[in-house]
C-alpha positions as CSV (number, residue, x, y, z in Angstrom):
1,M,3.7,3.2,7.5
2,A,4.3,1.9,11.1
3,Q,3.2,-1.5,12.1
4,P,-0.3,-1.9,13.5
5,D,-1.4,-3.0,16.9
6,E,-2.6,-6.6,16.6
7,R,-5.3,-6.2,19.3
8,Q,-8.1,-5.2,17.0
9,V,-11.8,-5.9,17.4
10,G,-13.4,-7.4,14.3
11,L,-10.4,-9.0,12.8
12,H,-10.5,-12.7,11.9
13,P,-8.5,-15.2,14.0
14,P,-4.7,-15.4,13.5
15,Q,-3.6,-17.5,10.6
16,I,-0.5,-19.6,9.8
17,P,0.6,-19.7,6.2
18,F,0.1,-23.0,4.4
19,D,2.7,-22.1,1.8
20,T,5.7,-19.7,1.7
21,G,8.3,-19.1,-1.0
22,Y,10.4,-16.7,-2.9
23,L,10.4,-15.3,-6.4
24,H,13.8,-14.5,-7.9
25,S,14.4,-11.6,-10.3
26,G,17.8,-10.0,-10.8
27,P,19.3,-9.1,-7.5
28,H,15.9,-9.6,-5.7
29,R,14.5,-12.5,-3.7
30,I,10.8,-11.6,-3.2
31,Y,9.0,-13.3,-0.3
32,Y,5.4,-14.4,-0.6
33,E,3.0,-16.5,1.5
34,Q,-0.5,-18.1,1.3
35,C,-2.9,-18.6,4.1
36,G,-6.7,-19.3,4.5
37,N,-8.6,-21.7,2.2
38,P,-6.5,-23.2,-0.6
39,S,-9.7,-23.6,-2.6
40,G,-11.1,-20.1,-1.7
41,I,-11.3,-16.9,-3.6
42,P,-7.8,-15.7,-4.4
43,V,-7.1,-12.2,-3.0
44,L,-3.7,-10.5,-3.0
45,F,-2.8,-8.1,-0.2
46,L,-0.6,-5.2,-1.3
47,H,1.2,-3.3,1.4
48,G,1.9,0.4,1.5
49,G,5.0,2.5,1.6
50,P,6.6,1.6,-0.8
51,G,8.7,-0.3,1.7
52,A,6.4,-1.0,4.6
53,G,6.2,-4.8,4.2
54,C,3.5,-7.2,5.4
55,A,2.8,-8.1,9.0
56,P,1.0,-11.2,10.5
57,V,-2.0,-9.0,11.4
58,H,-2.7,-8.3,7.7
59,R,-3.7,-12.0,7.3
60,R,-6.5,-11.4,9.7
61,L,-8.3,-9.0,7.4
62,F,-9.6,-12.0,5.4
63,D,-12.1,-14.7,6.2
64,P,-10.0,-17.9,6.2
65,Q,-12.9,-20.0,5.2
66,R,-13.8,-18.0,2.1
67,Y,-10.5,-16.5,0.9
68,R,-7.2,-17.9,-0.4
69,V,-4.9,-15.0,0.9
70,L,-1.7,-14.1,-0.9
71,L,0.7,-11.7,0.8
72,M,3.9,-10.5,-0.9
73,D,6.7,-8.3,0.5
74,Q,7.5,-6.1,-2.4
75,R,11.1,-5.6,-3.6
76,G,13.3,-4.3,-0.8
77,S,10.6,-4.7,1.8
78,G,9.9,-7.0,4.8
79,R,11.4,-10.4,4.3
80,S,12.4,-9.7,0.7
81,E,16.1,-9.2,-0.1
82,P,18.1,-7.1,-0.4
83,H,16.5,-5.0,2.3
84,A,15.8,-1.5,1.0
85,G,17.3,-2.3,-2.3
86,T,16.5,0.2,-5.1
87,E,18.2,-1.5,-8.0
88,Q,15.7,-2.8,-10.5
89,N,12.9,-1.6,-8.2
90,T,10.3,0.3,-10.2
91,T,6.5,0.2,-10.5
92,A,6.8,-2.0,-13.6
93,D,9.0,-4.4,-11.7
94,L,6.5,-4.8,-8.9
95,V,3.6,-5.3,-11.4
96,A,5.7,-8.0,-13.1
97,D,6.3,-9.7,-9.8
98,I,2.5,-9.9,-9.2
99,E,2.0,-11.5,-12.6
100,T,4.9,-13.9,-12.0
101,L,3.3,-15.0,-8.7
102,R,-0.2,-15.4,-10.2
103,I,1.2,-17.6,-12.9
104,R,3.4,-19.6,-10.5
105,L,0.4,-20.3,-8.3
106,G,-1.9,-21.2,-11.2
107,I,-4.5,-18.5,-10.4
108,D,-6.8,-17.3,-13.1
109,R,-8.0,-14.0,-11.6
110,L,-7.2,-12.1,-8.4
111,L,-9.0,-9.7,-6.1
112,L,-6.7,-6.9,-5.3
113,F,-6.6,-5.4,-1.8
114,G,-4.4,-2.4,-1.2
115,G,-4.2,0.8,0.7
116,S,-2.1,4.0,0.2
117,W,0.8,2.9,-2.1
118,G,-0.9,-0.5,-2.2
119,S,-3.8,1.1,-3.9
120,T,-1.5,2.6,-6.5
121,L,0.1,-0.8,-7.2
122,A,-3.2,-2.6,-7.3
123,L,-4.5,-0.1,-9.9
124,C,-1.2,-0.3,-12.0
125,Y,-1.5,-4.1,-12.1
126,G,-5.1,-3.9,-13.1
127,L,-4.3,-1.5,-15.9
128,A,-1.6,-3.8,-17.1
129,H,-3.6,-7.1,-16.7
130,P,-7.3,-6.3,-16.6
131,H,-8.4,-9.8,-17.6
132,R,-6.6,-11.2,-14.5
133,V,-8.4,-9.1,-12.0
134,A,-11.8,-9.9,-10.4
135,G,-12.2,-6.6,-8.4
136,F,-10.6,-4.2,-6.1
137,V,-10.8,-3.2,-2.4
138,L,-8.8,0.1,-2.1
139,R,-8.2,2.4,0.9
140,G,-6.5,5.7,1.3
141,I,-6.1,6.4,-2.4
142,F,-2.7,7.5,-3.7
143,L,-2.2,7.9,-7.5
144,G,1.5,8.7,-7.5
145,S,1.3,12.3,-8.7
146,R,3.9,15.0,-8.0
147,A,1.1,17.0,-6.3
148,E,0.5,14.2,-3.8
149,V,4.2,13.9,-3.1
150,N,4.5,17.6,-2.5
151,W,1.5,17.5,-0.2
152,F,3.3,14.8,1.9
153,L,6.5,16.8,2.0
154,Y,5.2,20.3,2.6
155,E,1.5,20.8,3.0
156,M,0.8,18.0,5.4
157,G,2.6,20.1,8.0
158,R,-0.3,22.5,8.0
159,F,-2.2,19.9,10.0
160,F,0.7,18.4,12.0
161,P,3.0,21.4,12.4
162,E,4.9,19.9,15.3
163,A,5.6,16.7,13.4
164,H,6.7,18.7,10.3
165,A,9.0,20.8,12.4
166,R,10.7,17.6,13.6
167,F,10.9,16.5,9.9
168,L,12.6,19.7,8.9
169,E,15.1,19.7,11.9
170,P,17.8,17.5,10.4
171,I,17.8,19.5,7.1
172,E,19.8,22.7,6.8
173,P,17.7,25.7,6.0
174,A,19.4,26.2,2.6
175,E,18.2,22.7,1.6
176,R,14.6,22.9,2.7
177,G,13.4,24.2,-0.7
178,D,13.9,20.6,-2.0
179,L,13.2,18.3,0.9
180,L,13.0,15.2,-1.3
181,A,16.5,15.7,-2.6
182,A,17.8,16.5,0.8
183,Y,16.4,13.4,2.3
184,A,17.4,11.2,-0.6
185,A,21.0,12.3,-0.2
186,R,21.0,11.3,3.4
187,L,19.1,8.1,2.9
188,N,21.7,7.1,0.2
189,S,24.7,8.2,2.3
190,A,27.7,5.9,2.5
191,D,27.5,6.4,6.3
192,K,25.2,3.9,8.0
193,R,24.4,6.2,10.9
194,T,23.4,9.0,8.6
195,R,21.1,6.7,6.7
196,L,19.4,5.3,9.8
197,A,19.0,8.7,11.4
198,A,17.3,10.1,8.3
199,A,15.1,7.0,8.0
200,R,13.9,7.2,11.6
201,V,12.9,10.9,11.2
202,W,11.1,10.2,7.9
203,A,9.2,7.2,9.3
204,A,8.3,9.0,12.5
205,Y,6.9,11.9,10.5
206,E,4.6,9.6,8.5
207,N,3.6,7.6,11.5
208,S,2.7,10.8,13.4
209,C,0.2,11.8,10.7
210,A,-1.4,8.4,10.0
211,T,-4.3,8.2,12.5
212,L,-7.0,10.5,13.6
213,V,-7.0,9.1,17.2
214,G,-4.0,7.5,18.8
215,T,-0.8,6.3,17.2
216,L,0.6,3.2,15.5
217,R,3.5,1.3,16.9
218,E,6.9,2.5,15.7
219,A,8.1,1.1,12.3
220,G,11.2,-0.5,13.8
221,S,13.2,-2.3,11.1
222,A,10.8,-1.2,8.4
223,A,11.8,2.5,8.9
224,L,14.8,2.2,6.6
225,S,13.1,0.3,3.8
226,M,10.1,2.6,4.0
227,A,12.1,5.8,3.9
228,V,14.6,4.7,1.3
229,L,12.0,3.3,-1.1
230,E,9.5,6.1,-0.6
231,A,12.2,8.6,-1.4
232,H,13.3,6.5,-4.4
233,Y,9.8,6.2,-5.8
234,F,8.9,9.8,-5.1
235,S,12.1,11.0,-6.8
236,H,11.0,9.2,-10.0
237,D,7.3,10.3,-9.9
238,C,6.5,6.7,-8.9
239,F,7.6,5.7,-12.4
240,L,4.3,6.9,-13.8
241,E,3.3,9.5,-16.3
242,D,1.2,12.5,-15.1
243,R,-2.4,11.3,-14.4
244,E,-1.5,7.9,-16.0
245,I,-3.8,5.9,-13.8
246,L,-6.8,8.2,-14.4
247,N,-6.1,8.5,-18.1
248,K,-6.1,4.7,-18.6
249,L,-9.0,3.9,-16.3
250,E,-11.3,2.7,-19.1
251,R,-9.3,-0.5,-19.1
252,I,-10.8,-1.5,-15.6
253,R,-14.1,0.5,-15.4
254,H,-16.0,-2.7,-15.9
255,L,-14.6,-4.2,-12.7
256,P,-16.1,-3.7,-9.2
257,A,-14.2,-1.4,-6.9
258,H,-14.8,-0.7,-3.2
259,I,-13.0,2.6,-2.3
260,I,-12.7,3.2,1.5
261,Q,-11.4,6.6,2.5
262,G,-10.9,8.4,5.8
263,R,-12.4,11.9,5.8
264,H,-9.5,13.1,7.9
265,D,-6.8,11.2,6.0
266,V,-4.0,13.8,5.9
267,I,-1.4,11.6,4.2
268,C,-3.7,10.8,1.3
269,P,-6.5,13.5,1.3
270,P,-10.0,12.3,0.3
271,H,-10.2,14.4,-2.9
272,T,-8.1,11.8,-4.7
273,A,-10.4,9.0,-3.7
274,W,-13.4,11.1,-4.8
275,E,-11.8,11.8,-8.2
276,L,-11.0,8.2,-8.7
277,A,-14.5,7.1,-7.9
278,R,-16.0,9.8,-10.2
279,C,-13.8,8.8,-13.1
280,W,-14.5,5.1,-12.5
281,G,-18.2,5.3,-12.8
282,P,-21.1,3.0,-11.6
283,K,-18.9,0.1,-10.7
284,A,-17.0,2.1,-8.0
285,R,-18.5,2.4,-4.5
286,L,-16.9,5.2,-2.5
287,R,-17.3,5.3,1.3
288,I,-15.9,8.2,3.1
289,I,-15.5,7.5,6.9
290,D,-16.1,10.7,8.9
291,D,-14.3,9.6,12.0
292,A,-11.1,8.2,10.5
293,G,-7.7,9.1,9.1
294,H,-5.3,7.0,7.0
295,S,-4.7,3.8,8.9
296,V,-6.3,0.5,7.8
297,F,-6.9,-0.3,11.5
298,E,-9.0,2.7,12.5
299,A,-12.4,1.3,13.4
300,G,-14.6,2.8,10.7
301,I,-12.1,2.0,8.0
302,L,-11.7,-1.6,9.2
303,D,-15.4,-2.1,9.4
304,Q,-16.0,-1.0,5.8
305,L,-13.0,-3.0,4.5
306,L,-14.4,-6.2,6.1
307,A,-17.9,-5.4,4.7
308,A,-16.4,-4.9,1.2
309,L,-14.7,-8.3,1.4
310,D,-18.0,-9.9,2.6
311,D,-19.8,-8.4,-0.4
312,L,-17.2,-9.6,-2.9
313,A,-17.3,-13.1,-1.5
314,S,-21.1,-13.3,-1.7
315,P,-22.6,-15.8,-4.2
316,D,-24.1,-13.0,-6.3
317,N,-20.5,-11.8,-7.0
318,Q,-19.0,-15.2,-7.7
319,S,-20.3,-15.8,-11.2
320,E,-17.1,-17.5,-12.4
321,P,-15.2,-20.2,-10.6
322,H,-11.8,-19.4,-9.0
323,Q,-9.1,-21.9,-9.7
324,P,-7.7,-23.7,-6.6
C-alpha cells in the first residue's frame, strides 16, 4: 500500500531505533530495527503488500515506554536487498525470517501486529510457532485465498470503477481474462520502463481503493516492490493451501486476538475478518469500524488498534515475564 501521512492525531511520539541490523539468507539481506523500551513487551510489526516495507511512522503505533518494537522489511521490500527480489521469496521463507530474528534477539514470545498481508503473515507464523506467540493485533484481514485475489483483480472495480478502468488500460482486451498473468508478464519484463510503468499502475489502483475518505501519499519507490511481490505471491496462491489458515486455526485458538476491520474496506472485505473471528472463538475480539476502509491510519481503525495495544500491555494480560 502507499505510504501514510505522518501527521496523525493519537500516534505516539517519533522514535529513533536503538538497534538496526540485517539477517542473511541466500541472496537476501533482510533489514530489521528495534525501538522503544529494550526491556518492554516484544511486539513485531509486519507490513503489508507483500512488498510495502516499513516506514518511520509505523514505530509511532507503539507506546515506547511499554513496548520493545521490532520492525522488519520483508524479503524484497523497503531497505532489504535485493529490491523486489522474488528468488527464495515464499511465505515459508518469511516465517523462517521471523523465527531467525526472534532467536537472534533472544526473545521468548512475541506479540504480532499486522494488517492486510501482514495479518496473513502473522497468522502463518503463529501456526508454525504457536508457543512463541503471546497474542495478535490484526487489521484488514487477508487469508491468501484465490477468491480474495480475484476480488482484488476484478470485483473491487464494482466500487471503484474509475480506478479499475485505469488498471485495465495498459492491458490489451484479449489479455484481460487473466489480469494476473498479464501484469506478471509486464512486471517481470526485461525492459525496465515496462516494469516501472506496470508497477505504477498496479500501485495506484491499490492506493485509490485503500481509504474511505481522502487518499494516502503515493507509494514512490515502494511501487515496484509492492507490485512485483504481490503479483508473485498471488500467482502462487500466497504459497498456501486452500483455507489453510482456517483449517489449522486450532493451533492458536488459545491465544488472544484483537481483530480490527473497516466496514468499508474494499481491498479486504469484512466477511473474511468475521469468518476468522467466528472460527477463532472466545479469544478473538472483532471490532468492525463503520466509518473506515482499509488503511491503518483511518481514525476509527487507529483508535481501536491503539486501544488493543493498551489492553495487551495491561498487567492483567502480562502473566508471564518477557525477556529483555
